[in-house]
N, C-alpha and C positions, 0 to 999 in steps of 0.2 A: 505495499500500498504506500504509494505515496504523498499523504497527507494533503494534498490538494484538494479541492472540494469546486464543486459549480454549484450554480439553480437551475430551475427548475421555471418553470412559466408560469408557478404561485407562488415562487420569490427562495422555496423554500429551499435552504442546500444538501445539495448531498453530497456525498465522501469518493472520489472518483474509483474509479474500477467497481463497485456496483452499478453504470450505467448498463453492462445489458441485462439486468430486472426489469429498466423500465422498454426495454423492447416490449414494438407493439402488439408482441406474442405470435404464434400459426398463423396461419394465411386462414381465412376465415373470422378471427375471433370473435363472434358476436357478440362474447360477455362480458368485451371488454367498454364501452360503453353508459352501463347499466352500474357497475362498479366503478366507475369514474364519479360518475354523481354523489359516492358517498351510499346508497342504498340501492339494491337490489326492488326496479320499480314490476309489476305487471305489466304485460307484455312486450315493446322494444318501440323504440324510434322508426318514424315509417320510412321503407323500403328496409329494411334489413332484416326483416324475419319476422315471426313469434318467435316466442320464447314464453316459458314457466320460472314462475321465481316465487322461492319463499326465503324470511329473515326470522332470525330472530335472535333477542339480544340475551346474553347469558348471564349469570349473576356470575361475576372474578373472583369465583371459588376455587378450592381441590376439586368438584363436582362438575365443576364447565368441562372437563375434554369427558367424562364418561355421559354428560349430558345431550353435548355433541355427538357420540356416536348411538346413541339413543333416537335421537329425531333423527340423523342419516337414515336409519335402517328403519325408522319406520317413514317417510316418503319414499326410499328407494322402493319399499314394500307398494307403498298408492302407486307408486310412476311405473308398476311395472321395472324396477331396474335392477334389481335384484345382483342382477348379476354381477353386477361394480359395487353388494357391502362389502364385500372382507375390506377390498383396497380404499373404499371410501371413508370407511368406520376408522383402521386405521390411518387416512391419510389427515379423516376433519379432530382424528382425537393431536397428533401430533400437533398440528398448527395451532390452537386453541391453547394446549402447552404453550408454544413459541409466543403467543402471544400473550398468556399470561405473564408468563418469566420477563419477555421485554418489551413489551405494549403500553407499558403507563409511561404516558411523556410528562421526561420535567416541567413542570411551571416555573412561575416566580421561584425563586428564591430555591432554588431545586426541591421543590414540595411535587410531587407524584402529583397527576391531577387525576379522574377517579375512574381506573380504569375501563376501558369500554370493548367489549368482545360482544363481535358478530360473529351471527355462520348465516351464513347464505347458499343455498343450493338453489340454482337456474339449469332446465335442461332445454334440450332444444332436439327432437328428433332422437337420434341416437349417442345427442354427447349429453355430459352431464357434468357442469362443477364446481368446484366447493371451495368458497373462500372463506376466510377468516378474517375479517379485516379487528385492529386493532390501533389504538388513537395517537402512535409514536410514528415522526415521520424518518428515522434511521431504518432504511432498506436493511432485509435481512440476508444473511452471507454467507454461504454454504461453504462447509470446510471438508475436506477427505475427515474420518469417521475414526476417530483411535477408540478401535473399540476397547480397550482399556481401562477408559473415561467414563462417568455412569451420563455422559450432556456432550451435544455437538453431533447426534447419531440423525435431527430430525429432517430437516431439507433431506440429503440423502436417501434418510425412506421417501419422503413425500416426489425423487422425482426418481425412483423405482418403482415406485407403487402406482402414480399416477402417467399417461401421456404427453404431458409437459403441464410446466406451472411457472409462474410468473409472482411480479407481484406491480398494482397499481396505488399510483400514491390518492387520495381522497380529499374531499371536499370541504372547509375545510382545514382539518389535520387528516393524520394518520395517514392510511393501507390498509389494503385489502391484500390478503400472501391467497392465490387461488390456484385450483389442482384441475385437470382438465382430465378426463375419466373417456377411455372413444372405441 
């Protein structure tokens, strides 16, 4: 890491070396406009095709990853997408855990704001996106996993179990970390 930083169009500073997480995503990334607005919305902007989405605000406690797994499994059953169940369950749990661990945004005087953790599930055709929002502008960093440590493997697991993943800054603060299943 060089220590240099750049600013995005919203004036937020991102550390250099993290810009790959802000790439446009895979071709036809239909979910990005909804996530950029900060919350997923039912329906899609005109001309982008339709999709279904559901969003939950999770309590910022140790039970949140289990709640995310339960919600994800119930929605996947309802949407007849149970084929993704085990992968989405693991990814939702990892993303929520990361949001709880790294998500609180330091406020004035270094005091953290109340944690914001949202779970969004979006589907269009045979594709599913699991996205977790937190209030911190800092982008996640995928590290090479050290299997001797208790932490640091979350994004490695996400990349193994999802078709692709990325990060979308949200308005006015924070980000969604998303994972695509197809």
